[in-house]
ChimeraX commands (.cxc) that place a marker at each C-alpha (Angstrom):
marker #1 position 83.87,52.85,166.58 radius 0.5
marker #1 position 85.64,53.82,163.34 radius 0.5
marker #1 position 88.89,52.48,161.92 radius 0.5
marker #1 position 90.99,53.46,158.93 radius 0.5
marker #1 position 92.03,50.44,156.89 radius 0.5
marker #1 position 94.62,50.23,154.10 radius 0.5
marker #1 position 92.83,48.61,151.14 radius 0.5
marker #1 position 96.08,47.22,149.69 radius 0.5
marker #1 position 97.31,45.40,152.80 radius 0.5
marker #1 position 94.17,45.14,154.93 radius 0.5
marker #1 position 95.89,46.45,158.07 radius 0.5
marker #1 position 94.54,49.08,160.43 radius 0.5
marker #1 position 96.37,52.42,160.32 radius 0.5
marker #1 position 97.16,54.83,163.13 radius 0.5
marker #1 position 98.72,58.26,163.40 radius 0.5
marker #1 position 102.44,58.05,162.58 radius 0.5
marker #1 position 102.19,55.08,160.20 radius 0.5
marker #1 position 103.83,55.34,156.79 radius 0.5
marker #1 position 102.55,54.32,153.37 radius 0.5
marker #1 position 104.15,54.01,149.96 radius 0.5
marker #1 position 101.87,54.85,147.05 radius 0.5
marker #1 position 102.35,55.48,143.35 radius 0.5
marker #1 position 101.22,58.78,141.88 radius 0.5
marker #1 position 99.43,59.16,138.56 radius 0.5
marker #1 position 102.77,59.02,136.69 radius 0.5
marker #1 position 103.80,55.77,138.41 radius 0.5
marker #1 position 106.44,57.22,140.74 radius 0.5
marker #1 position 106.44,55.90,144.30 radius 0.5
marker #1 position 106.07,58.37,147.17 radius 0.5
marker #1 position 106.24,57.91,150.92 radius 0.5
marker #1 position 103.45,59.34,153.07 radius 0.5
marker #1 position 103.29,59.62,156.85 radius 0.5
marker #1 position 99.89,59.92,158.51 radius 0.5
marker #1 position 99.65,62.94,160.79 radius 0.5
marker #1 position 95.96,63.28,161.59 radius 0.5
marker #1 position 92.92,61.16,160.78 radius 0.5
marker #1 position 89.96,63.54,160.52 radius 0.5
marker #1 position 87.13,61.04,160.53 radius 0.5
marker #1 position 84.30,63.58,160.21 radius 0.5
marker #1 position 85.09,64.74,156.68 radius 0.5
marker #1 position 86.79,61.56,155.41 radius 0.5
marker #1 position 90.05,63.46,155.03 radius 0.5
marker #1 position 93.52,62.63,156.26 radius 0.5
marker #1 position 96.45,64.97,156.91 radius 0.5
marker #1 position 99.75,63.56,155.67 radius 0.5
marker #1 position 103.28,64.62,154.96 radius 0.5
marker #1 position 104.73,63.48,151.64 radius 0.5
marker #1 position 108.42,62.95,151.02 radius 0.5
marker #1 position 109.50,64.65,147.79 radius 0.5
marker #1 position 112.33,63.30,145.59 radius 0.5
marker #1 position 114.69,66.04,146.85 radius 0.5
marker #1 position 114.24,64.86,150.49 radius 0.5
marker #1 position 111.85,67.67,151.47 radius 0.5
marker #1 position 108.50,67.10,153.18 radius 0.5
marker #1 position 105.27,68.70,151.99 radius 0.5
marker #1 position 102.14,68.72,154.18 radius 0.5
marker #1 position 98.84,67.82,152.50 radius 0.5
marker #1 position 95.21,67.22,153.41 radius 0.5
marker #1 position 93.79,64.57,151.07 radius 0.5
marker #1 position 90.68,62.35,150.85 radius 0.5
marker #1 position 91.02,58.82,152.20 radius 0.5
marker #1 position 90.22,57.31,148.80 radius 0.5
marker #1 position 93.14,59.06,147.11 radius 0.5
marker #1 position 95.57,57.02,149.22 radius 0.5
marker #1 position 93.54,53.80,148.87 radius 0.5
marker #1 position 92.33,53.99,152.46 radius 0.5
marker #1 position 88.92,53.08,153.76 radius 0.5
marker #1 position 86.90,54.12,156.78 radius 0.5
marker #1 position 85.06,51.16,158.36 radius 0.5
marker #1 position 82.60,51.02,161.22 radius 0.5
marker #1 position 83.24,48.37,163.88 radius 0.5
marker link #1:1,2 radius 0.2
marker link #1:2,3 radius 0.2
marker link #1:3,4 radius 0.2
marker link #1:4,5 radius 0.2
marker link #1:5,6 radius 0.2
marker link #1:6,7 radius 0.2
marker link #1:7,8 radius 0.2
marker link #1:8,9 radius 0.2
marker link #1:9,10 radius 0.2
marker link #1:10,11 radius 0.2
marker link #1:11,12 radius 0.2
marker link #1:12,13 radius 0.2
marker link #1:13,14 radius 0.2
marker link #1:14,15 radius 0.2
marker link #1:15,16 radius 0.2
marker link #1:16,17 radius 0.2
marker link #1:17,18 radius 0.2
marker link #1:18,19 radius 0.2
marker link #1:19,20 radius 0.2
marker link #1:20,21 radius 0.2
marker link #1:21,22 radius 0.2
marker link #1:22,23 radius 0.2
marker link #1:23,24 radius 0.2
marker link #1:24,25 radius 0.2
marker link #1:25,26 radius 0.2
marker link #1:26,27 radius 0.2
marker link #1:27,28 radius 0.2
marker link #1:28,29 radius 0.2
marker link #1:29,30 radius 0.2
marker link #1:30,31 radius 0.2
marker link #1:31,32 radius 0.2
marker link #1:32,33 radius 0.2
marker link #1:33,34 radius 0.2
marker link #1:34,35 radius 0.2
marker link #1:35,36 radius 0.2
marker link #1:36,37 radius 0.2
marker link #1:37,38 radius 0.2
marker link #1:38,39 radius 0.2
marker link #1:39,40 radius 0.2
marker link #1:40,41 radius 0.2
marker link #1:41,42 radius 0.2
marker link #1:42,43 radius 0.2
marker link #1:43,44 radius 0.2
marker link #1:44,45 radius 0.2
marker link #1:45,46 radius 0.2
marker link #1:46,47 radius 0.2
marker link #1:47,48 radius 0.2
marker link #1:48,49 radius 0.2
marker link #1:49,50 radius 0.2
marker link #1:50,51 radius 0.2
marker link #1:51,52 radius 0.2
marker link #1:52,53 radius 0.2
marker link #1:53,54 radius 0.2
marker link #1:54,55 radius 0.2
marker link #1:55,56 radius 0.2
marker link #1:56,57 radius 0.2
marker link #1:57,58 radius 0.2
marker link #1:58,59 radius 0.2
marker link #1:59,60 radius 0.2
marker link #1:60,61 radius 0.2
marker link #1:61,62 radius 0.2
marker link #1:62,63 radius 0.2
marker link #1:63,64 radius 0.2
marker link #1:64,65 radius 0.2
marker link #1:65,66 radius 0.2
marker link #1:66,67 radius 0.2
marker link #1:67,68 radius 0.2
marker link #1:68,69 radius 0.2
marker link #1:69,70 radius 0.2
marker link #1:70,71 radius 0.2
view
């Protein structure tokens, strides 16, 4: 069985959970997990932009400080 773990908090994540991460400039952004594609180590998220719009992205787990663990 596989689980996605947040490296910062150590908690297990599920579809619909939200994260707050800093980008490369240091600005905080809110992400909501939409789909955990375990096969390619990618995750589909929606990111809240500063002007209150959502953008949909497909990013690697490592870019959001997430980790895939085998249980």
